[in-house]
C-alpha positions as CSV (number, residue, x, y, z in Angstrom):
1,X,98.8,147.7,124.4
2,X,97.6,151.4,124.5
3,X,94.4,152.5,123.2
4,X,93.9,155.6,121.2
5,X,90.7,157.6,120.9
6,X,90.1,159.6,117.9
7,X,87.6,162.2,118.5
8,X,86.2,164.2,115.7
9,X,83.7,167.0,115.6
10,X,81.5,166.6,112.4
11,X,79.7,169.5,110.8
12,X,78.4,169.2,106.7
13,X,81.0,166.1,106.4
14,X,78.5,163.7,104.9
15,X,80.8,163.3,102.0
16,X,84.3,163.5,103.6
17,X,83.7,161.7,106.7
18,X,83.4,158.2,105.4
19,X,86.9,158.7,104.1
20,X,88.6,160.0,107.0
21,X,87.3,156.9,108.7
22,X,88.5,154.6,106.2
23,X,92.2,156.3,106.3
24,X,92.2,156.1,110.0
25,X,91.4,152.2,110.1
26,X,94.0,151.5,107.3
27,X,96.9,153.7,109.2
28,X,95.8,151.9,112.6
29,X,95.9,148.4,110.9
30,X,99.3,149.3,110.3
31,X,100.2,149.9,114.0
32,X,97.9,147.0,115.2
33,X,101.1,145.5,117.0
34,X,101.4,148.7,119.4
35,X,97.8,150.3,119.5
36,X,94.2,149.3,119.6
37,X,91.9,152.1,119.0
38,X,88.5,153.6,119.0
39,X,86.7,156.5,117.0
40,X,84.1,159.1,118.5
41,X,82.1,161.0,115.9
42,X,80.3,164.1,117.1
43,X,77.7,165.4,115.0
44,X,77.3,169.2,116.0
45,X,73.5,169.5,114.6
46,X,74.6,169.5,111.1
47,X,72.0,170.3,108.7
48,X,72.7,167.7,106.0
49,X,72.9,163.9,106.3
50,X,75.9,163.9,108.4
51,X,74.6,161.9,111.3
52,X,72.9,159.5,109.1
53,X,76.3,158.8,107.8
54,X,77.6,158.3,111.2
55,X,74.9,155.8,111.8
56,X,76.1,154.1,108.7
57,X,79.6,154.0,109.9
58,X,78.5,152.7,113.4
59,X,76.6,149.8,111.8
60,X,79.4,149.0,109.6
61,X,82.5,148.9,111.8
62,X,82.5,147.9,115.9
63,X,84.7,150.6,117.3
64,X,82.8,153.7,116.3
65,X,80.7,155.7,118.9
66,X,78.2,158.5,117.4
67,X,77.2,161.3,119.1
68,X,74.7,163.4,118.0
69,X,73.9,167.1,119.8
70,X,70.4,168.3,120.0
71,X,71.8,172.1,118.4
72,X,74.9,173.6,117.0
73,X,77.2,174.4,120.1
74,X,80.5,175.2,118.2
75,X,83.4,173.2,117.7
76,X,84.8,173.1,121.2
77,X,81.5,172.0,122.6
78,X,81.6,169.3,120.5
79,X,84.9,168.4,121.3
80,X,84.2,168.3,124.9
81,X,81.1,166.1,124.5
82,X,83.4,163.6,122.5
83,X,85.9,163.7,125.5
84,X,83.0,162.4,127.6
85,X,83.3,159.0,125.8
86,X,87.0,158.7,125.2
87,X,88.3,155.6,126.7
88,X,91.7,155.4,125.4
89,X,95.0,156.1,126.9
90,X,95.9,158.8,124.3
91,X,93.5,161.3,122.6
92,X,93.8,162.4,118.9
93,X,91.5,165.2,117.8
94,X,91.3,165.9,114.2
95,X,88.9,167.6,111.6
96,X,86.1,165.5,109.6
97,X,87.1,167.6,106.3
98,X,90.2,165.4,105.4
99,X,92.5,168.4,105.5
100,X,94.2,166.8,108.8
101,X,96.0,163.5,107.3
102,X,95.0,160.8,109.6
103,X,98.0,158.6,108.1
104,X,100.3,161.1,109.8
105,X,98.8,160.3,112.8
106,X,102.4,158.3,113.9
107,X,104.2,161.4,114.3
108,X,102.0,162.6,117.1
109,X,101.8,159.3,118.9
110,X,105.7,159.1,118.5
111,X,106.2,162.5,120.2
112,X,103.9,161.5,122.9
113,X,105.8,158.2,123.5
114,X,109.0,160.4,124.0
115,X,107.2,162.2,127.0
116,X,105.1,165.0,125.6
117,X,102.0,165.4,127.2
118,X,100.3,167.4,124.3
119,X,101.6,167.4,120.7
120,X,100.1,169.6,118.1
121,X,100.5,169.5,114.1
122,X,102.4,172.4,112.6
123,X,101.7,173.2,109.3
124,X,104.4,174.7,107.0
125,X,102.2,175.3,104.3
126,X,98.4,175.8,105.2
127,X,95.9,175.2,102.6
128,X,93.1,176.9,104.3
129,X,91.1,179.8,102.5
130,X,92.8,183.3,103.2
131,X,89.9,184.2,105.6
132,X,90.5,181.0,107.7
133,X,94.1,181.8,107.7
134,X,93.6,185.1,109.0
135,X,91.4,183.8,111.6
136,X,93.8,181.3,112.9
137,X,96.5,183.9,112.8
138,X,94.6,186.2,115.2
139,X,93.9,183.1,117.3
140,X,97.5,182.5,117.5
141,X,98.3,186.1,118.7
142,X,95.6,186.2,121.1
143,X,96.4,183.1,122.9
144,X,100.1,184.5,122.9
145,X,98.7,187.4,124.7
146,X,96.1,186.3,126.7
147,X,96.8,182.9,127.8
148,X,100.5,182.7,127.7
149,X,101.3,180.4,125.0
150,X,104.8,180.2,124.2
151,X,105.6,182.2,120.8
152,X,107.2,179.3,119.1
153,X,104.3,176.7,119.7
154,X,101.8,176.6,116.9
155,X,98.4,175.2,118.0
156,X,95.8,173.4,115.4
157,X,92.7,171.3,115.4
158,X,94.7,168.2,114.9
159,X,96.7,167.1,118.3
160,X,97.3,164.3,120.4
161,X,97.0,164.3,124.4
162,X,97.7,162.1,127.5
163,X,94.4,160.7,129.2
164,X,95.2,163.0,132.1
165,X,94.7,165.9,130.0
166,X,91.4,164.7,128.9
167,X,90.4,163.9,132.5
168,X,91.6,167.6,133.4
169,X,89.7,169.3,130.7
170,X,86.6,167.3,131.6
171,X,86.5,168.8,135.1
172,X,85.6,172.1,133.2
173,X,81.6,171.9,133.1
174,X,80.9,175.6,132.6
175,X,79.4,176.8,129.2
176,X,81.8,178.4,126.6
177,X,84.7,175.9,126.8
178,X,87.8,176.6,125.1
179,X,90.0,173.5,124.6
180,X,93.4,175.5,123.9
181,X,92.8,177.2,127.1
182,X,92.1,174.4,129.0
183,X,95.3,172.3,127.6
184,X,97.6,175.4,128.3
185,X,96.3,175.6,131.8
186,X,96.9,171.9,132.5
187,X,100.7,171.4,131.0
188,X,103.5,173.1,129.9
189,X,104.7,169.9,128.4
190,X,103.6,170.7,125.1
191,X,105.6,170.4,121.5
192,X,105.1,170.3,117.8
193,X,105.4,168.1,114.7
194,X,105.7,169.1,111.2
195,X,102.6,167.8,109.0
196,X,101.2,168.2,105.7
197,X,98.1,169.9,105.2
198,X,96.0,168.9,102.5
199,X,93.7,170.9,100.3
200,X,89.8,170.7,100.8
201,X,88.3,168.7,98.3
202,X,84.5,169.2,99.1
203,X,82.7,172.0,100.5
204,X,83.9,175.1,102.2
205,X,84.9,175.9,106.0
206,X,82.1,175.9,108.4
207,X,83.9,178.9,110.3
208,X,81.9,182.2,109.5
209,X,83.3,185.4,110.9
210,X,80.4,185.1,113.4
211,X,81.8,181.9,114.7
212,X,85.2,182.9,114.8
213,X,84.3,186.1,116.7
214,X,82.8,183.8,119.7
215,X,85.9,181.6,119.8
216,X,88.0,184.8,120.0
217,X,85.5,185.9,122.7
218,X,85.5,182.4,124.6
219,X,89.7,182.9,124.7
220,X,89.2,186.5,126.1
221,X,86.8,185.9,128.9
222,X,86.9,182.3,129.9
223,X,90.7,181.8,130.8
224,X,92.1,185.4,131.3
225,X,91.5,188.7,133.1
226,X,93.5,190.5,131.1
227,X,90.8,192.4,129.1
228,X,90.0,194.3,132.5
229,X,93.4,195.0,133.3
230,X,94.1,196.7,129.9
231,X,90.4,198.7,130.6
232,X,92.0,199.5,134.2
233,X,95.1,200.6,132.8
234,X,93.7,202.6,129.8
235,X,91.3,204.5,132.0
236,X,94.5,205.2,134.3
237,X,96.0,206.4,131.1
238,X,93.3,208.7,130.1
239,X,92.9,210.0,133.6
240,X,96.6,210.9,133.7
241,X,96.5,212.5,130.2
242,X,93.1,214.5,131.1
243,X,95.1,215.9,134.3
244,X,98.1,216.9,132.4
245,X,96.1,218.7,129.8
246,X,94.3,220.3,132.7
247,X,97.4,221.7,134.2
248,X,98.8,222.6,130.6
249,X,95.8,224.5,130.3
250,X,96.1,226.3,133.5
251,X,99.8,227.3,133.1
252,X,99.0,228.5,129.8
253,X,96.2,230.8,130.9
254,X,98.5,232.3,133.4
255,X,101.4,232.8,131.2
256,X,99.5,233.7,127.7
257,X,96.4,235.6,129.7
258,X,93.4,235.1,127.6
259,X,93.3,232.5,125.2
260,X,91.2,232.0,122.2
261,X,89.2,229.0,122.3
262,X,89.7,226.9,118.9
263,X,90.1,223.3,118.0
264,X,86.3,222.2,118.1
265,X,86.8,219.0,115.9
266,X,89.7,218.0,117.8
267,X,87.6,218.3,120.9
268,X,84.9,216.4,119.3
269,X,87.7,213.6,118.0
270,X,88.6,213.2,121.8
271,X,85.1,213.0,123.2
272,X,83.9,210.4,120.4
273,X,87.5,208.3,121.2
274,X,86.8,208.5,124.9
275,X,83.2,207.6,124.5
276,X,83.8,204.7,122.5
277,X,86.6,203.6,124.8
278,X,84.3,203.7,127.9
279,X,81.5,202.2,125.9
280,X,83.9,199.1,124.6
281,X,85.5,198.5,128.3
282,X,81.5,198.6,129.4
283,X,80.9,196.0,127.1
284,X,83.9,193.7,128.0
285,X,82.7,194.3,131.4
286,X,79.3,193.1,130.5
287,X,80.6,190.3,128.6
288,X,82.0,188.7,131.8
289,X,79.1,189.5,133.9
290,X,76.7,187.9,131.3
291,X,78.9,184.7,131.2
292,X,79.1,184.6,135.0
293,X,75.3,184.9,134.8
294,X,75.0,182.0,132.2
295,X,77.2,179.8,134.6
296,X,75.2,180.5,137.6
297,X,72.0,179.3,135.7
298,X,73.9,176.1,134.8
299,X,73.8,176.5,131.1
300,X,75.0,173.5,129.4
301,X,78.2,173.0,127.2
302,X,76.1,170.9,124.8
303,X,73.0,168.8,124.8
304,X,73.0,164.8,123.6
305,X,70.1,163.9,121.5
306,X,71.1,160.4,121.0
307,X,74.3,158.3,121.2
308,X,74.9,155.3,118.6
309,X,77.2,152.3,119.2
310,X,77.1,148.9,117.9
311,X,76.5,146.3,120.7
312,X,79.8,144.2,121.3
């Protein structure tokens, strides 16, 4: 009998988490002839009583492990912390707010049983805020361009993966993990299944613009050198453009003689544009170097303060 490991990163979910856990238990009780399961709850230094609620759930049920991070490391780092405690044959990751329905996990599991390595939930009608949907759209386009994600593949926080994918992701021990990038570089056998997306019942998304920006930067710099190639080709393009304009100016001088110097506004616009591009590319290069520096200094993905689990 196969074992399913549910991994849930938790942040400001003291009110929603018990319901999610109860729904997982109810769903898996109906699949008890096929699977056993465990639940890994990772508290990403939530400022409310989320970890206290996790401790209650651990005390109440025997198959739950609670992991408390020392500070807020972000969703993907919290997932990596949870992966270290996964012991199942199939991993299932979902959110703590109840918007990713646990009662439809069988759709993911059935697709895995058909031979896929990773299966992502696809939502026909997402119930996130406009800001969050915009962030997801940008993330989709970024992963397509930077990481080579197939255009028809939809990635989400609700997915199932085989054990060897988890083992492969755990080999990545550098700071700034990006789970989507780790999956895409591990296998091409990835599929989607349609799942309903629920309205948020309590609170609001913990993703701020700063966190989304940090997530995008991880995708840009952790698993792709395309930004550096873009910088190179942008420099080549500007250099060629400047050379051609220089040739044009010389020919114009030879043919027309004295040329009145005009166009101060256009000149300043060009200078500001090129200066901005140079600073942007230098910043991108600095981001790569900075992350290399952090990696050389062994900056941790996460720091665990405490692990709670009921004795067997």
